[in-house]
Steps between C-alpha positions, in 0.01 A plus 500: 500500500492139396170448679341805330589359158361163601167656594477680174530158319256307719327354186824338381619375841860486372811606693780654297836320506834677545607424146183663366561811715860540387416478128532820304205660333515524121204692354557380142492133586201538729297700241405187303407317822260780586265377235547129573520471886189484714387762744662318798838490327476872427448571868797280594735680261384838614553413869845352430622809316360724771678302779836513314478875454421547875791283622751664262422846635506413876819573709547361846755571778777239500788430747864443422845484661843620411823373649802732529819304559671785695359788702823607679868431461516265794672209321839653577473397864544121460435224244146373511605137545663563837313352801562820699343778301589851615237654275215409736648736754546787255194723479420593142221721370154435631204396289344846526811666361515252215127572424588868475794437269291282270208742485718803451652362183855460636525144375204440275256730317229659708156350515370763258765406244423129522235337281179317597439709818806354672499559881747380765324338796779379727867396543633192672875499585706183492822590688637151496476496116579868437181546312141624529155423365284782368123440490311700235160520334403576139190505285458264205251257358562128515613485136765773541626415845821327388579772249440768766744324740763483222462874435535585873820293555647637180446856610652422841813333359547777243485760779755312711739480203467867430561589869800264534742791541280670758455202728815426701434126504392256222136391521278290267123439496307185408136408476382248753332219299430252778405512868816577697567322822602774742680332788747602769654174607824535699700218339401576139720749327518579125742296295564475128346154463116452486297184551176501286243239592223422249138433591344361182638367174863504402670821377768494239845655546429737207183625672691563825775687323243717323354617828817515707742665252370857526624532864868431432767262372441135577784251555303180475152344526459145626169312507445220756216242510287434806702269733194401712135577553597770744758686288366641178684572177733795520769691315824666625579829332846650557524874436823694466390765746299476817307810397360319196383208710322731741309669215401172345371353827293806590350546154428143390406315819142374472484555123312239291679394172341236278288381786794468742540725811847628591602475868840672525736479797863586568712181489767575760815283491606304811646745749757432772258575785270223376784252514580633847136448611504147358817408688377648826160331479643165396484249789844352435699787350393749762690313774821543300446834336405710808834444683688580178342850457756676722789335316344593165462858621869516598604355168288754308641792695855378456446449129362852466804638688755324272299611197514865612867458583564391137307808383735711718801352313345602172433856618858540628638364172294745304605789727871425468513409127245734340461805723742697280256465209227646714726796588588560135132487401415740774765748394384488140125531572509736799500806273171388342316531825655820637317743276327671791770442755841653553773286367790422731788735476833378368778429748680818576852358535672171456602450859750223430834522323592295199773325700250385753259371230776312318622352828153367583441366152834308510404338831169390355664346189724272712369180660340560843779444748464801734231726647464837336421791738391852393569722796421865537290751695126531465378646162841469342386317187580142591164353382509720191832360403381143537185567297701662226735202470228236517244675282371264227684196630317169557532278807504785754330515835466795745436455869422826690565445867355832617149386387544154663649615835200726585264205511348404834560127508666210308199430284469859382874512427467181295202637309686821421803301384276273296349807335846620399600162344166465323311229693290703740144376416588135499733514795234644733282197413799267561539637847130457577466142364835390646390621843167329456669180383734498796210559740292218352797265483589572864144411601464192278845333495655663807784695338564756227573418140856572423570686177213743520588871514356522854770264627759772423554725802500819291284524182751755372748210464238315293482785251878517479507125440258547212733751343811283551333195349394700201855631454618135501261429209622815326857378521403166342322683216807717445713192465259351252511821295878533529472845666672429835676839497169682556430485870184623673530808725329538837499849646440539875419866549495686834689223674570550872280811547654710773200519727468115496856369487424196711226302325431140406450598137868587452608155606253328262613721206866447561458122507287523184772710329778270612324203344455683172862610470651177628308290249559757225127548445493880488677824581387665823524880525447656841395866503539668841570832673630333816879470524456212744400272209867415427560368854161337503564307179843401623354359823201320344684367192872491582581287197361750252696794362335839448540737208412850627406796285487815715280771356617796705467849370760608247738769613376748239122481459509807275662287223175311458308828450749612239480170318122505511485852367738420215297190399170691505637832360357688804630831628575468870348785710720701729540346848378154386839334535552628852150396608539144358834462672320572831224254432731223380373182333202440723228409249199626696644842576650537157164415339322762715768756415470444126117517527525845659745618234261391225223693664702819465666524844853630511766243616588693819135533597431137423796393715384720789154351481640148523727602791206646685299183455793282603556719805139450612547123455809498720328699777199268477698176511791589731374758745131441556400530867149357492429211738451228238812595309720514808379161619595341163815703435817304555735794527513819693506853349853567618626175348382597156608859556853373560506309172323782305744759631794292388351433152433870451873555506628177350392270222507194721571386853678187613252249635720368784586848631137603515403168671768542771401859588350573843156565347485144352717308748584220252132437423428510126119443533420877461730520194328201333159656579605824335611306192165316478315835511711627206662786688849355453664224299778265604737392225858385462785738444603488130788265443468383859290190564534510881435866586137612535401864469181697568363727233185705456191292399498673162716777348236758560517443872858621504380849418201460740727403788713811441200730502347348818841518675528867412168577671610696810188430704488129427875463545474661847214270595693189397818619681290559810365141487845364437642689799222370720574144386872534574421659841278208588769259385767668714267508805442128463881446485552715811237294680676178402837635618363615834328160562820314427705727724255442779535124461878521500500698824299229666725228363807690632356526852423130509850424381655701789283315759566156365866511404648754751598225757848367540396181319470689176562312174594805302821324405281239323210705350669836460395836640127568426538867581714555193245346261215702649704815492575461129135444417392796711749730332378394157133557596578837650677602177198390294265671741694825469479480115128421505433788737688732268306376196169523686584858600582575135177350374291682760659831396436411135138423580448836672660688209295307237184563687564870502594499133188305409280757679687787328451342160130443562453858609687628197292287261178600679582870468 
C-alpha cells in the first residue's frame, strides 16, 4: 500500500513520515490551505488521509496466551517445594479434555460469546506448576490490539468469578505479557521467591511492584547490582504464596519494560542434598564423612524412635485424663445423628443391687491398698456395674482382655492393647523404627541399643510401662493440685478367660496391677467369670489382699420385675413373672425374651421359643457326632449326660463328687472343657470359700436339661451307651484280675520248687504261700463281683436295645 501511494506522488518524490501519517485530518483547518498550497502538497495530503482511513479499517489475526494457575485440584498431594513431588505420578485431565471444557463454556464463555472473534487454538499443561497455558487467536487492528486483549482477559476473569461456586477448586486466569520459558528441569521446583535478571537499563522498585503486584501479596523486593561482568543486575522478589510466584514467572518472563528485558527464575534456597553432594565430592571431607554415614543413620532412626515414644506418652495421657469428656460429648450429640436410625433401647433392669453399688463405691474412695475383683457368671452384669459407677469420672482406663487374647502374636497383642490405651498409631511406628534401629545398630556397632522398645522381650510390657509412667506423672499433678484423694481407676475386664487360663498375658497384667496398687498409683478392678481368679491372684501376688464382690443371681429374680413395673407404671402380663424366674438374670436371654414380649408374643410362648432354641444349641454343642466335632470334643456324650441328668433334678452338683465318679476317674479335663463351651458353670458354694459346685451354664439350661432328660428315646440311647461303657470297664478289670492270678500261680509253683528242701529258710522269710493265698482270695472276690456286674450290664444292654427298637417302631407308626 505504501508503494502504491509513492507511485501516485512520483512528481514530489517525498516519502511520508510516521508522524504525518498518524496526524488527524481536520477539514476546517485544511480548507484555507487548499487555496494556498501547491498541487504537489494537495496530492500529499490526499494520499495521507487515504492511507490513514485504510489502516484504521483493517483487522488482522493476532495471537495471544492466557495462563490458568490451576487446572485440577492436585495441590493437595504434597507441597510444591518438596524435592519428591507425588503429583508427577498422578494422572490428571488430558489436554483434549481441557480443550473440550474450555470450548464448552464450563469455565469461560464460549467462543461465540467472546469478542473480537476469539478462538482457542491449544492447551499446554504444566503439571509441575499446577497450571496451563491457553493459546488463542483474535482479530483486531494494530491500534486496538491492547484494548482487545484487555477486553478478553476481563471477560474471562468475570466468568471465573461468576462460576466460583460451580467449580470445585479455585482457579484464576492471567494474560501472558512476555515470552514464557517452558522448561521441565528435574532440580527446579516452584518456590515463593523469584530472581529477576535485567537485560538493559535499570528498573526502579516502584516499576517492579507495579507489574508484580497483580499476581499476589509480596513480602519484600530487593535490588542487587551487578557483582561482575558475568552476573547481571537482578532483583529478589519474595511472594507470600508459591502460587503467586508461579503466575508472575509464567506471565512476565521475557517482557520488556522501559527498555529492560525480564529474565525470571525460581531462586531456590540451599537444600540439604546439595550440602550432602558437596561433602561427598569434597576431596578431604569425603574420607571422613562416608564412614560416618551408617552412624548418622543409626542416630537418626534412634532419634525418630524416641520422638515417637514421647508422642505415645502424650496420647496415653490424653486417653486417661480426657476420655470422659469425649464420652460425655458423644452421649449428648448422639441423638443429633440418629434421626434415621433406631436409638438404643433403655436398660431393661438394673442388674445390681444398691448394696453392691455402695460397696464398690466405698472401695474406690479409699486409697488403693487391695485388688478389687468383680466375680460372677457370664452375662450377669459385671461390666454394666463398673460402667455405671465410673460413668463421667476422669482418669479411668479400660483394658479388655478378650480382644487382646485372640491376637496371633505378641506384636498384634501389643497393638491391640495400644489401641485401647490410646497410642495405637504412634506405637506401631515405634515398633517399626525400634526394630530398624536395633538391626542397624547390631550391624554397625555390634550390639543392640539398650532402652529401645525392641530390647523388651514382650512389646505388651512396653505399653504397660507407658501407662505406669503416665500414672506416676498423674500422681505428681494430683499432689500439686492438692487432690490426692482422687485416684485413677484401671479396669481389667475379662481377666483369665476360661478357654485360655494359662497365658503369658495374665502374668504381665498381674505384675502391672501389683505395681500400681503397691505404689498407690491407681485402683485396679478385675472383672472375671472364672472362680479360679482368687487362687491365681493369691499365688501371683501373695502380699496383696483381694476385695471380692460376687454378682451371683439373687434368690428372687421376680422382685426385680416387680420393682421395674412399679417404677415404670407398667401392668405385668399374666405368666411374665414365672417366665422371668425361669430365665434368670442372664442379660442376653432376658433381652431376647423382652423383645419377643414387645412384639406381641405371650410370655409362655416366648419362653417356649427360647427353650427350643437353647435345646438346639445344647444338642449341637454337646452331642454332635460329625467327624470334625468328635475329633475336637474333649468330653464324651455319656460324661455330659451324667452331669445333665443330675442338674435336671438338682440345682447344683458337687464338683469333687462328679470328678471322682467312674465316668471321669479323677480327671477334670472334660469338666473344664464343658465349662469353656458354656454348657455348665463352676462356682463356689455360697458362704463356703472351699467347696466348688457345678451349675447349668445359664438359668435357661436348667429347664432345657430337664426336657432333654425326659425324652424317652434319647434317654434310652444314652443309657445304652453308658451300659456299654461300664461293660467295657468291667471286662478290662476281669482281664486284669485273670492276668494277675495267672502270674501268682506261676510264682507259687516256683516257690514250691525252690524252697521245698529241708534247708528252707521259712523261719527267716516267712511262709510265702500265705501271702499268695491272701492275694488270690482278694482277686477272686473282685473277679466274682466284676463278673456279676458285667452280667448285669449285659442284661441291661439287651433290655435297652429291645426298648430302643420298640420306641422307634412306636414313633414310626
